[in-house]
C-alpha positions as CSV (number, residue, x, y, z in Angstrom):
1,M,-31.1,66.6,-45.6
2,K,-31.4,64.2,-42.4
3,K,-32.3,61.2,-44.6
4,T,-29.2,61.7,-46.8
5,L,-27.0,62.1,-43.7
6,V,-28.5,58.9,-42.1
7,L,-28.2,57.1,-45.5
8,L,-24.6,58.1,-45.9
9,L,-23.8,57.0,-42.3
10,L,-25.4,53.6,-43.1
11,M,-23.2,53.2,-46.2
12,I,-19.9,54.2,-44.3
13,N,-21.0,51.6,-41.6
14,L,-21.6,49.0,-44.2
15,L,-18.2,49.6,-46.0
16,L,-16.4,49.6,-42.6
17,A,-18.2,46.3,-41.4
18,T,-17.2,44.5,-44.9
19,Q,-13.5,45.6,-44.2
20,I,-13.3,44.4,-40.8
21,S,-14.9,40.8,-41.5
22,A,-12.7,40.2,-44.6
23,F,-12.2,36.7,-43.4
24,N,-14.8,34.1,-43.7
25,E,-16.0,31.7,-41.1
26,S,-13.9,28.7,-42.3
27,E,-10.7,31.0,-42.2
28,L,-11.5,32.1,-38.7
29,K,-12.1,28.6,-37.7
30,E,-8.8,27.4,-39.1
31,F,-7.0,30.1,-37.5
32,K,-8.5,29.1,-34.0
33,N,-7.5,25.5,-34.7
34,H,-4.1,26.3,-35.8
35,I,-1.5,23.8,-34.5
36,P,2.2,25.1,-34.2
37,F,3.5,21.6,-35.1
38,K,2.9,19.0,-37.9
39,I,3.4,15.2,-38.2
40,E,5.2,14.6,-41.0
41,K,5.0,10.7,-41.2
42,G,4.4,8.0,-38.8
43,I,4.7,4.2,-38.5
44,L,2.8,1.8,-36.3
45,K,4.1,-1.7,-35.5
46,V,1.3,-4.2,-34.5
47,N,2.0,-7.7,-33.4
48,A,-1.6,-8.9,-32.7
49,L,-2.3,-12.4,-31.0
50,G,-3.9,-13.7,-34.2
51,G,-1.1,-12.7,-36.7
52,F,-3.4,-11.5,-39.6
53,A,-3.2,-7.9,-38.8
54,D,0.5,-8.0,-37.8
55,G,3.0,-5.7,-39.5
56,R,3.9,-2.0,-40.2
57,Y,1.1,0.5,-40.7
58,K,1.9,3.9,-42.3
59,L,0.1,7.2,-41.1
60,E,-2.8,7.9,-43.5
61,K,-5.0,10.4,-41.8
62,I,-4.6,12.9,-39.0
63,K,-7.6,14.4,-37.4
64,S,-6.7,17.4,-35.0
65,K,-8.8,19.3,-32.4
66,K,-7.7,22.2,-30.3
67,I,-9.1,21.6,-26.8
68,D,-7.3,24.5,-25.1
69,N,-4.7,27.1,-25.6
70,S,-1.8,24.3,-25.6
71,L,-3.7,21.0,-25.5
72,Y,-4.6,19.2,-28.7
73,K,-6.4,16.0,-29.4
74,L,-5.1,14.1,-32.4
75,T,-6.7,11.0,-34.0
76,L,-4.1,9.1,-36.1
77,G,-5.5,6.8,-38.7
78,F,-2.8,4.2,-39.8
79,E,-3.2,1.8,-43.0
80,K,-1.5,-1.2,-44.2
81,K,-2.1,-2.8,-47.7
82,K,-2.3,-6.6,-47.1
83,N,-2.5,-7.3,-50.8
84,K,-4.3,-5.8,-53.8
85,F,-7.7,-5.7,-52.4
86,I,-7.4,-5.8,-48.6
87,R,-6.4,-2.8,-46.5
88,L,-6.2,-2.9,-42.7
89,K,-6.8,0.1,-40.7
90,Q,-5.7,1.0,-37.3
91,K,-6.9,4.2,-35.2
92,R,-4.9,5.6,-32.2
93,V,-5.8,8.8,-30.0
94,I,-3.2,10.9,-28.6
95,F,-3.1,14.1,-26.5
96,I,-0.4,16.6,-27.0
97,L,0.3,19.5,-24.5
98,Y,2.8,21.9,-26.2
99,N,4.1,25.3,-24.8
100,G,6.9,26.2,-27.3
101,K,9.7,24.6,-25.1
102,K,8.6,21.3,-24.0
103,M,6.0,18.6,-25.5
104,W,4.0,16.2,-23.5
105,I,2.4,13.2,-25.3
106,K,0.0,11.2,-23.5
107,F,-1.0,7.8,-25.0
108,K,-2.9,5.0,-23.1
109,G,-2.4,6.7,-19.7
110,K,1.5,7.1,-20.1
111,I,2.9,10.5,-20.6
112,Y,6.0,11.0,-22.8
113,K,8.0,14.2,-22.3
114,Y,10.2,15.8,-24.8
115,N,12.5,18.8,-24.7
116,L,12.5,20.9,-27.8
117,F,15.9,22.6,-27.2
118,V,19.1,20.9,-28.0
119,D,22.2,21.9,-26.2
120,E,25.1,22.9,-28.7
121,Y,28.8,23.3,-27.7
122,I,31.5,24.8,-29.6
123,I,34.5,23.5,-27.7
124,D,37.4,25.5,-29.2
125,D,35.7,28.8,-28.3
126,K,33.9,27.5,-25.3
127,I,30.5,28.8,-26.4
128,F,27.4,27.1,-25.1
129,Y,23.8,27.8,-26.4
130,K,20.5,26.2,-26.9
131,Q,18.9,25.8,-30.3
132,K,15.3,24.7,-31.0
133,R,14.7,21.6,-32.9
134,S,13.1,21.6,-36.3
135,T,12.1,18.1,-36.1
136,L,11.5,15.5,-33.4
137,N,11.3,11.7,-33.8
138,A,8.8,10.7,-31.0
139,K,8.7,7.0,-30.2
140,I,5.5,6.3,-28.3
141,D,4.9,2.8,-27.4
142,K,4.9,0.9,-30.8
143,M,4.4,4.1,-32.9
144,N,7.1,6.4,-34.4
145,L,6.1,9.9,-35.2
146,L,8.2,12.5,-37.1
147,L,7.3,15.9,-36.1
148,S,8.2,19.3,-37.5
149,F,7.6,22.7,-35.9
150,N,6.7,26.0,-37.5
């Protein structure tokens, strides 16, 4: 009788444990590293001294890492096709501090500040309200990034 009771308790415990851990490790890691914004596209303008690497580079890769609750490190990989066989690559690292209302982007020691709410006015009825942006065109040094928010 005691053995069956212990066995029954173990089975119930195993069933509850599988229901609680329904997410696997990669899904939990993705949830922890979730970023509330997305970089849709980006362009980097390079005007190097030699001239071979000059031109406009398109954003190809984004590697993101969540450092803190609202601090993110993004490694942006840009690429330019010189001709059929030659592809030139550039890499830039930016840090983003995001709190839902404002965004600060740090690149090469300089901080760029953006307000995510736009003031809207209806003049006839004299109504004033703030509306959150759905996209932001961030111009950082010689980079143009289009961000969208969830």
